[in-house]
N, C-alpha and C positions, 0 to 999 in steps of 0.2 A: 504494500500500500504506500501511497504518498500521503503523508500526514500533514494537514494544514491547520493553522490556528489563526483566529481573527478575534478582535475585541468584541464584535457583536454576535458572532456565531460560535465562539468557543472552538473546540477541536472537531474537525471533520476529516474524513478519509476518502481518498480516491483509490478504488481497487485497481491493482495491477496484476495481470496474468497474461500468459501468451495469448495473443489475439486481441488484447485490449487496445483501445485507442487512447492515446494521451496527448492532449493539446493544452497549451498555456502560453501566456505572454508574461515576460519578466519586466517589472517596472523599472529596474535599474540595478547598478552594481552594489548599492548600499545594502548592508545586512542588518537585520533587527535582532534583538534579544529573543531567544527561544524560551525564556523563563527558567524555572528551576524545579528540581525533584525533591519531594519530601517522602522519606521512607517510613511507612506506617507500621509494617510488620514483615514477617518472612515472605509473605505472598502478596503484599499490597504496597504500591508506591504511587503517589499522586504527582502529576505534572501540573505545576502551577504557572499560569500565564504571567508574563511580565506586566505588572499593573501600570507601568509608565510607558509601555510600548517603546522602550528606549533603544538606541542604536547598540549593536554588539561591539564591545570593546575588548573583551577577554574571550577569545575563541568565538563561541556562539552565544555569549551572554553579556549583559551589562554588568557593571561592577557590583551592584546590589544583589542581583540574582546569582552571581558567582559565589558571593559570600554565603548566601542562603542555601545553596545547592548541597544537599546531604550526600549525594552519590559520590562526590569527590573525596569525602572523608574516609571512605572504605579503603583507599589506597595506602593510608598511613596507620590503619588499625593494628597491623601486626608489629608496628614499631612503637606502640603505646599511645597512638593518637586518640583523641576523644571522639566518641560517637554518641548519637542520640539513642533513646531506648528502642525506637522502631528499627533503626539501622543495626543496633546490636543484635536484635532478634533475627534479622535477616542474615547477619554475618555468622551467627552461631549455628546455622543449619549446615547440612551436608554440602560440600563443594567438590568440584572436579577440576583437575589440571589436564590441559589438552595441548597437543602439538598440531598446529594448522599450517598447511601449505597452500599457497595461492597460485594462480595460473602460470606465472613465470618461474615458479620454483622457490620464491621467497618464503621463508618459514619462520613462524613465531611460536612462543609459548604463551599460554593464556589461562584464564580461570573462568568458571561459570558455576553459579549456584545450582542446586539440584533441580528446581523447577524450570530453570532456563538452560539446562544442559544442552539441548538440541538447538533451541532458538538462537542462542548466542553466536554459534558458528554460522548459522544461516544468515543472520543479519550482517555478519562480517564478510560474507562472500567467499568463504573458504572453498577450495577445489577438493582437497582431501584433508581429513583430520583424524586423529586418534586420541582417545582419552588414555592418559598414562598413570593417573593416580586418583583415588577417591579419598577425600579427607573428611575429618570430623566437622570442620568448620572453616570459615573464611580467613581466620588468622593463619592456620596451618597451611592452607593452599597458597597464600601469598608468600609465606616463608619459602615454600618449595619453588615457587615461581622465580623468586630472586636467586635461589640457589642454582637453578638451571641456567639463568642468564649469566651468573658469575662463573659457573663451572664449565659451561659449554658455549657461551657466547650467543645463545639464541635471543633475539630481540623480543620485546614485549609489544611491539607495535609495527604495523606495516601501513604506510601512508595510503590514503584512498586514491590519490593520483597514480601511485605505483600499481595498485590493483587494477585500475582502469587500463593503463598502458599495457599491462601484461596480457590482458584479454584480447589484444590485437593479434598476438601470435602465441596462443597458449601452448604449453608443452603437452605432449601426449599423456593419456591417462596412465600408461605404464610408467612413464618417467616421473610423473607427479607422485604416484603411489610409492615408487622406489625411494624418492627423496624423503617423503614423509615417514615411511617405514624406517629408514636409516636414522633419522633424527629421533623418532620416538623410541627406538631401541637404545640409543645412546642415553636418552633421558631416563628410561627405566633402569638402565645399568647404574647410572649415577644415583638415583633414588634408593636403589637396593642397598647401597653402601653408605647411605647418609646417616643412619642411626637415629633419625628423628622419630618421635611418636606421633600418633594421631592420623595415620594414613595407611592405605594399602596400595601397592603398585598394581596397576591394571593394564590390560591390553585389549582395548575395545574400539572398534571403528565407528566413526560418525557417518550417518547416511545423508548424503547431499540431496537437497530438494530436486525433484524431477523437473521443475520449471527452469532449472539452471542448465539443463543438459545442452541446449543449443549453443551456449557460450563456450562450451568446452569441446565442441565438435570440430570437424575439419573444414567447415564452410569458410570461404574467404570473407573477411570483414575489414572495415576501414574505421579510422578515427572520425567521430562526429565532427564536422568542420566548423560548427558555430559555438562560440562560448555561451554558457547559460547565464550571462549577467545582464542581458537585455534582449528585446525583440520577441517575436512570436516563434513558437516551436510546436511541431506536431508530427506524430509518427505512430506506427503500429508496433506494439511490443511483441517480439518473437521469443525472447527468453529473459530471465532475470537471475542475477546472482548478487546478493547483497544490495548495494546501492547502484549497481551497474545493470543496464539493460542492453540487449541486442535489438536494434530498431530497424524497421523497414520504412523508408520514406516513400511517399506517394510518387508514382511515376517512374520507379526504378525497382529492380529486384535486388539491388545491392543492399548489404547489411552494414550497419554502423554501430559501434560501441559508444554508448552514452553514459557518462558518469553523473548520475543524478545527485550525488553528494554536493555538487556545485550549487544546488538550489537551496541548501540549508541556510535559513535565515533571510532569504530573499522574498520580496513581495511579488506574488504572481496572481494572474487572473486566469483561471481555467476557462477553456472555451474551444471553439472550432478553429484552431490554428493549424497550419501545416508548414513544415520545414521545406524550403525549396531544394531541389536536387542541385548539388554543387555545380557551378559553371565549369569547373575543371574535370568534368565527368570522364572525358576520353582519356586524359593522362592517368587519372586515378584507376580506371577499370580496364 
């Protein structure tokens, strides 16, 4: 889904799936605050809209919402950082450590709570992933995450732009699985000798969403030629992986990779818009 928020209508969603039509006009390059998250319990978190509709100054938030956002506190919990009661309940439940590989082979280590075990990886647009440890709580899983980064050099973040670029020439399924399997085995070996309590080493594969399959196939595709910071855009969705879609423009059979993460915080108007086929069609195709 494409999640939209507005002062008068609150939160709304535009459904995205293969075959869906997506059309919108971007008001301009400025980005607005997306509000903040309040964690109520292990299963509930509320997204609070920015009351001032302020410009974004810290990532996707204004200064006030950045301070009020409880989700950022979880990253320092294992170092003794303070947390709210609701966030503590969330962090004290079962968590999983995973190793995720993206279309170009870039691989990261990450964490997910029990209820978001599958969704977390789907939202990130992983190509292949394996769960390598099940932990008693969110403190232990973050200690293990830091241990893996320090011991094996696995990053904890892959930039959205890098994920989009990699989908232009994704590596084969066999290559991606081999890369992920190798890193996951190294992590399990490291954890087996760690001597920490509160976790068990696991070897479990993540199931990628079927709607992402088209982005990892052999079909030729091209970079979407228009920045998503202004103007009208419209296309038919052919596949979805995280914040990236494989799009078909009207008037051509060519496929384009569109990074919808560029829309975060921008003001858009949904409607019947269409992206023109690039003027450089012959050289491109």
